[in-house]
C-alpha positions as a Markdown table, in Angstrom:
| # | Residue | x | y | z |
|---|---|---|---|---|
| 1 | Met | -109.2 | 39.4 | -20.7 |
| 2 | Gly | -108.4 | 41.6 | -17.8 |
| 3 | Lys | -106.1 | 41.0 | -14.9 |
| 4 | Asn | -107.2 | 38.5 | -12.3 |
| 5 | Arg | -106.9 | 39.4 | -8.6 |
| 6 | Asn | -104.3 | 36.7 | -8.2 |
| 7 | Asp | -102.1 | 38.3 | -11.0 |
| 8 | Ser | -101.9 | 41.6 | -9.1 |
| 9 | Asn | -100.5 | 39.9 | -6.0 |
| 10 | Lys | -97.7 | 38.2 | -7.9 |
| 11 | Val | -94.2 | 39.7 | -7.3 |
| 12 | Thr | -92.3 | 40.4 | -10.4 |
| 13 | Pro | -88.5 | 40.9 | -10.4 |
| 14 | Gly | -87.5 | 44.4 | -9.4 |
| 15 | Lys | -90.9 | 45.2 | -7.9 |
| 16 | Thr | -92.0 | 44.7 | -4.3 |
| 17 | Lys | -95.3 | 43.4 | -3.3 |
| 18 | Lys | -97.8 | 46.0 | -2.1 |
| 19 | Val | -99.0 | 45.5 | 1.4 |
| 20 | Pro | -102.3 | 46.9 | 2.5 |
| 21 | Phe | -102.0 | 49.8 | 5.0 |
| 22 | Lys | -103.9 | 48.0 | 7.8 |
| 23 | Ala | -101.6 | 45.0 | 7.6 |
| 24 | Lys | -98.6 | 47.3 | 7.6 |
| 25 | Met | -99.9 | 49.1 | 10.7 |
| 26 | Gln | -100.7 | 45.8 | 12.4 |
| 27 | Arg | -97.1 | 44.6 | 11.9 |
| 28 | Gln | -95.7 | 47.8 | 13.4 |
| 29 | Lys | -98.0 | 47.4 | 16.4 |
| 30 | Asp | -96.9 | 43.7 | 16.9 |
| 31 | Ser | -93.2 | 44.5 | 16.6 |
| 32 | Lys | -93.2 | 47.0 | 19.5 |
| 33 | Pro | -93.4 | 45.4 | 22.9 |
| 34 | Lys | -96.1 | 46.8 | 25.1 |
| 35 | Pro | -95.1 | 48.5 | 28.4 |
| 36 | Ala | -96.9 | 45.9 | 30.4 |
| 37 | Gln | -95.1 | 43.1 | 28.5 |
| 38 | Gln | -91.8 | 44.9 | 29.1 |
| 39 | Arg | -92.4 | 45.0 | 32.8 |
| 40 | Gln | -93.3 | 41.3 | 32.8 |
| 41 | Asn | -90.1 | 40.5 | 30.9 |
| 42 | Lys | -88.0 | 42.5 | 33.4 |
| 43 | Ala | -89.7 | 40.8 | 36.3 |
| 44 | Ala | -89.2 | 37.4 | 34.9 |
| 45 | Glu | -85.5 | 38.2 | 34.2 |
| 46 | Leu | -85.1 | 39.4 | 37.8 |
| 47 | Ser | -86.7 | 36.4 | 39.2 |
| 48 | Arg | -84.5 | 34.1 | 37.1 |
| 49 | Gln | -81.4 | 36.0 | 38.3 |
| 50 | Lys | -82.6 | 35.8 | 41.9 |
| 51 | Lys | -83.2 | 32.0 | 41.6 |
| 52 | Gln | -79.7 | 31.6 | 40.2 |
| 53 | Thr | -78.0 | 33.5 | 43.0 |
| 54 | Glu | -80.1 | 31.5 | 45.6 |
| 55 | Lys | -79.0 | 28.3 | 44.0 |
| 56 | Ala | -75.4 | 29.3 | 43.9 |
| 57 | Glu | -75.6 | 30.3 | 47.6 |
| 58 | Lys | -77.2 | 27.0 | 48.5 |
| 59 | Glu | -74.5 | 25.0 | 46.7 |
| 60 | Arg | -71.8 | 27.1 | 48.5 |
| 61 | Arg | -73.4 | 26.3 | 51.9 |
| 62 | Ile | -73.6 | 22.6 | 51.1 |
| 63 | Met | -70.0 | 22.5 | 50.0 |
| 64 | Glu | -68.9 | 24.3 | 53.1 |
| 65 | Phe | -70.9 | 21.9 | 55.3 |
| 66 | Lys | -69.4 | 18.8 | 53.5 |
| 67 | Lys | -65.9 | 20.2 | 54.0 |
| 68 | Lys | -66.5 | 20.7 | 57.8 |
| 69 | Arg | -68.0 | 17.2 | 58.1 |
| 70 | Leu | -65.1 | 15.7 | 56.3 |
| 71 | Glu | -62.6 | 17.5 | 58.5 |
| 72 | Lys | -64.5 | 16.4 | 61.6 |
| 73 | Ser | -64.7 | 12.7 | 60.5 |
| 74 | Lys | -60.9 | 12.7 | 59.7 |
| 75 | Val | -60.1 | 14.0 | 63.2 |
| 76 | Ile | -62.5 | 11.8 | 65.1 |
| 77 | Ser | -61.8 | 8.6 | 63.2 |
| 78 | Lys | -58.1 | 8.4 | 64.0 |
| 79 | Lys | -57.2 | 5.4 | 66.1 |
| 80 | Thr | -54.2 | 4.1 | 68.0 |
| 81 | Ser | -52.3 | 1.0 | 66.9 |
| 82 | Arg | -54.6 | -1.0 | 69.2 |
| 83 | Gly | -57.8 | 0.5 | 67.8 |
| 84 | Gln | -58.6 | 2.9 | 70.6 |
| 85 | Pro | -59.7 | 6.4 | 69.6 |
| 86 | Leu | -57.0 | 9.1 | 69.6 |
| 87 | Met | -58.1 | 11.5 | 72.3 |
| 88 | Lys | -55.5 | 14.2 | 71.5 |
| 89 | Asn | -57.1 | 15.0 | 68.2 |
| 90 | Arg | -60.6 | 14.9 | 69.6 |
| 91 | Ile | -59.7 | 17.3 | 72.4 |
| 92 | Glu | -58.0 | 19.7 | 69.9 |
| 93 | Tyr | -61.1 | 19.6 | 67.8 |
| 94 | Leu | -63.3 | 20.4 | 70.7 |
| 95 | Leu | -61.0 | 23.3 | 71.7 |
| 96 | Lys | -61.2 | 24.6 | 68.2 |
| 97 | Gln | -65.0 | 24.5 | 68.3 |
| 98 | Ile | -65.1 | 26.4 | 71.6 |
| 99 | Gln | -62.7 | 29.1 | 70.3 |
| 100 | Glu | -65.0 | 29.5 | 67.2 |
| 101 | Met | -68.0 | 29.9 | 69.5 |
| 102 | Lys | -66.3 | 32.6 | 71.5 |
| 103 | Lys | -65.6 | 34.6 | 68.3 |
| 104 | His | -69.2 | 34.7 | 67.3 |
């Protein structure tokens, strides 16, 4: 009895399995990224980085706004012992705003 086709594909210890030439070439083609795919990957990476920087910038602006709002509410909400608003702090706050406007 001769060898079956299945017997020739079996891997024996010490020997490697023979791979047809076409399959070998196909693997080599698949392993190399194509130039168009490389450009798409770079573009995707750049867009991800851009989104991250935009998100960080947005969060920074939000935190800055919240800090200003908290400062303003602390100044404006101060009251006298009788419950009247403390005008000294409000006037100082308005003066500070005017000075900032002059700078810009």
